[in-house]
C-alpha atoms as one frame of an Amber mdcrd trajectory, in Angstrom:
protein
 -48.376  29.479   3.475 -48.879  32.318   1.033 -51.904  30.519  -0.423 -53.716
  30.675   2.909 -55.090  34.052   1.850 -57.292  32.279  -0.649 -59.536  31.035
   2.132 -59.154  34.016   4.423 -59.981  36.554   1.740 -63.073  34.757   0.502
 -65.280  35.724   3.412 -66.828  38.740   1.803 -65.186  41.440   3.913 -66.152
  44.873   2.607 -65.664  47.320   5.494 -62.633  49.302   4.326 -60.470  49.769
   1.255 -57.851  47.334   2.554 -60.455  44.748   3.469 -62.183  45.142   0.119
 -58.786  44.532  -1.452 -58.481  41.388   0.659 -61.677  39.841  -0.646 -60.699
  40.569  -4.222 -57.332  39.044  -3.482 -58.793  35.955  -1.862 -61.197  35.293
  -4.683 -58.845  36.158  -7.505 -56.165  33.840  -6.181 -58.330  30.858  -6.862
 -59.384  31.888 -10.332 -58.084  31.877 -13.854 -58.845  33.687 -17.073 -62.121
  32.833 -18.725 -62.731  32.681 -22.446 -64.112  36.204 -22.225 -60.820  37.596
 -20.958 -61.904  38.116 -17.348 -61.377  35.899 -14.322 -63.327  32.686 -13.707
 -64.627  31.689 -10.284 -63.855  28.005 -10.739 -60.234  27.585 -11.806 -56.761
  27.944 -10.338 -54.885  31.237 -10.397 -51.557  32.244 -11.894 -49.174  30.710
  -9.334 -48.532  27.060 -10.259 -48.340  25.630  -6.736 -51.430  27.224  -5.244
 -54.450  25.036  -4.562 -57.640  25.380  -6.633 -60.687  27.088  -5.096 -63.007
  25.068  -2.882 -66.723  24.719  -3.723 -67.367  27.260  -0.955 -64.959  29.775
  -2.558 -66.602  29.282  -5.951 -70.111  29.684  -4.529 -69.215  32.941  -2.741
 -67.491  34.321  -5.824 -70.422  33.489  -8.107 -72.864  34.999  -5.620 -70.972
  38.316  -5.526 -70.575  38.480  -9.304 -74.233  37.553  -9.809 -75.529  40.257
  -7.474 -78.085  42.293  -9.453 -77.105  45.591  -7.833 -73.298  45.518  -7.497
 -72.193  42.388  -9.357 -70.851  44.289 -12.370 -68.700  46.515 -10.163 -67.476
  43.522  -8.202 -66.528  41.849 -11.486 -64.501  44.915 -12.488 -62.325  44.943
  -9.386 -62.263  41.134  -9.232 -60.688  41.114 -12.709 -58.296  43.885 -11.668
 -57.253  41.942  -8.555 -56.701  38.780 -10.579 -54.256  40.602 -12.841 -52.145
  41.722  -9.853 -51.124  38.236  -8.662 -47.435  37.912  -7.762 -45.805  34.507
  -7.233 -43.147  33.662  -4.654 -40.034  31.647  -5.490 -41.728  28.412  -4.375
 -44.527  28.856  -6.906 -47.168  29.877  -4.368 -48.822  33.250  -4.072 -46.803
  36.085  -2.527 -49.726  37.431  -0.495 -48.330  40.725   0.856 -46.843  41.794
  -2.492 -50.056  40.904  -4.312 -52.257  42.758  -1.847 -50.036  45.836  -2.123
 -50.418  45.695  -5.911 -54.198  45.382  -5.649 -54.420  48.336  -3.279 -52.204
  50.452  -5.539 -53.641  49.499  -8.928 -57.296  48.751  -8.255 -58.234  51.729
  -6.066 -60.887  52.997  -8.489 -62.570  49.614  -8.764 -62.438  49.165  -4.986
 -64.022  52.560  -4.385 -66.791  51.967  -6.938 -67.751  48.595  -5.510 -67.467
  49.916  -1.962 -69.793  52.795  -2.793 -72.359  50.439  -4.287 -72.265  47.802
  -1.573 -71.866  50.187   1.358 -68.862  50.501   3.633 -70.773  49.127   6.608
 -71.847  45.838   5.009 -72.141  43.095   7.606 -69.108  40.846   7.912 -70.003
  37.149   8.274 -69.475  35.994  11.867 -70.056  32.280  11.318 -70.296  29.602
   8.655 -67.054  30.181   6.705 -63.533  28.761   6.931 -62.016  29.296  10.391
 -65.148  31.040  11.676 -67.445  29.489  14.318 -70.156  27.130  13.114 -73.538
  28.843  12.869 -76.151  27.956  15.489 -79.136  28.440  13.176 -79.573  27.210
   9.624 -76.693  25.294   8.012 -73.703  25.190  10.361 -71.300  25.978   7.514
 -71.659  27.382   4.008 -71.978  25.118   0.982 -70.362  21.703   1.661 -67.947
  22.962   4.360 -67.884  21.073   7.673 -68.359  22.003  11.295 -65.281  20.533
  12.984 -66.620  18.986  16.214 -63.248  19.399  17.956 -63.155  23.186  17.490
 -66.732  24.134  16.533 -65.234  25.998  13.554 -65.907  25.538   9.851 -63.358
  23.889   7.581 -63.551  23.802   3.789 -64.353  20.746   1.678 -61.302  18.516
   1.272 -59.541  20.161   4.221 -58.287  18.283   7.265 -60.418  18.293  10.398
 -58.738  18.456  13.811 -58.998  14.754  14.721 -56.093  12.819  13.211 -56.839
  11.231   9.820 -60.171  12.947   9.261 -61.204  15.144   6.332 -64.184  17.335
   5.409 -66.412  15.515   2.901 -69.891  16.775   1.987 -70.421  18.765   5.211
 -69.159  15.998   7.531 -65.733  15.302   9.053 -65.068  11.697   8.027 -62.253
   9.228   8.639 -59.685   9.189   5.854 -56.555   7.337   4.795 -57.607   3.674
   5.013 -58.559   1.442   2.084 -61.914   2.520   0.686 -61.823   5.870   2.492
 -61.191   9.358   1.132 -57.506  10.244   0.802 -56.314  12.509   3.608 -55.232
  16.029   2.631 -51.455  16.523   2.530 -50.996  20.154   1.423 -49.510  22.034
   4.368 -49.972  19.010   6.646 -47.237  17.314   8.744 -48.035  13.884   7.262
 -47.308  13.811   3.519 -48.978  10.408   3.054 -52.584  10.629   1.798 -53.173
   7.000   2.852 -51.368   6.652   6.213 -53.011   3.292   6.898 -51.212   1.871
   3.849 -51.961   1.649   0.150 -52.260   4.296  -2.561 -54.387   7.325  -3.283
 -56.237   6.891  -6.562 -56.908  10.521  -7.481 -60.348  10.729  -9.059 -60.369
  14.545  -9.168 -57.831  17.331  -8.568 -56.713  17.173  -4.953 -59.055  14.312
  -3.982 -59.373  10.587  -4.332 -59.905   7.212  -2.669 -57.344   5.033  -0.887
 -56.699   1.672  -2.537 -55.213  -1.241  -0.577 -51.783  -2.566  -1.582 -52.342
  -4.918  -4.515 -55.808  -3.520  -5.194 -56.860  -2.251  -8.606 -56.658   1.512
  -9.032 -58.201   1.757 -12.457 -59.856  -0.439 -15.043 -58.543   0.302 -18.555
 -61.219   1.016 -21.147 -58.926   1.517 -24.120 -56.932  -1.697 -24.181 -54.180
  -0.187 -22.033 -52.526  -1.798 -19.035 -54.437  -2.266 -15.833 -53.223  -0.208
 -12.865 -52.786  -1.527  -9.332 -51.530  -0.155  -6.030 -47.887  -1.190  -5.706
 -45.347   0.110  -3.184 -47.425   3.172  -2.383 -48.351   4.337  -5.876 -50.757
   3.342  -8.630 -48.630   1.488 -11.187 -49.273  -0.305 -14.499 -49.254  -4.070
 -13.961 -49.047  -7.298 -15.922 -45.932  -6.675 -17.997 -42.574  -8.435 -17.812
 -40.682  -7.342 -14.691 -43.616  -5.342 -13.357 -46.008  -6.108 -10.530 -48.669
  -8.733 -11.008 -52.240  -7.580 -11.539 -55.139  -8.459  -9.264 -55.589 -12.167
  -8.523 -51.879 -12.809  -9.264 -52.277 -12.477 -13.022 -50.040 -11.157 -15.805
 -51.230  -9.796 -19.120 -48.099  -9.939 -21.263 -47.763 -13.111 -23.338 -45.134
 -15.535 -22.065 -45.227 -14.318 -18.469 -46.645 -15.552 -15.199 -46.877 -14.185
 -11.675 -44.187 -15.343  -9.270 -43.651 -13.670  -5.924 -45.743 -10.677  -6.923
 -43.726  -9.979 -10.106 -44.434 -10.942 -13.710 -41.582 -13.172 -14.899 -40.663
 -14.984 -18.100 -41.978 -18.499 -18.415 -41.267 -21.598 -20.556 -37.688 -20.447
 -21.184 -34.614 -22.357 -20.112 -34.595 -22.543 -16.343 -37.927 -20.682 -16.146
 -41.191 -21.976 -14.696 -43.727 -23.348 -17.169 -46.465 -21.025 -18.386 -49.903
 -21.915 -17.117
């Protein structure tokens, strides 16, 4: 759970040197180098198995960098923090080692930003991941959701407390059945994104829609094979020996659908082609 610091550190804590280091850590973990050589708010960090930043993380990061008074100083220590990332053996962020490196190597940047922003800046008390939902204005920042079971905010794409529910556009919605959003699996006890059966057709990194068994995952637009949900994964269909496409059809010449599989036809001992 090294990557958990991504969400924890993104709350804008700025009360002490160690806390300032934490926010730089949390934001830098979800970012990658930009074309200008610094860190970008919107891409994954250096450790290959960490999750990308949520829309809430990106919004907070961009707000801090865009601040007219202290944004340039935040950018300086944000870039410094990004460069300190250390990865654990499982490919996720080694949080403690990284934070130690930030504290040791980015002290000047931390102090400069801290001086500009003030060491007594108000820490958010509601509206962000794992904090209570706000009672006035939006309950949670950006497209995060107020989990009705806990009255705490969860990030977009994260699991809500009720089984098979996920945060989608500020609302905890049912997930995992055909036509519903795929359930999150990272760090969850159930590794199946579609526990009601079928396949997750990933339409964006870390998110997608559940397709029923036998349903079409994708429509080819380049003459390639169609893709259907078969045995829990989206698989090319229509070829000899492969699963049949939707409506029990096969696309390869000289084949027909028999028992859910495309088989040879018109050969000796084979069924006639239709």
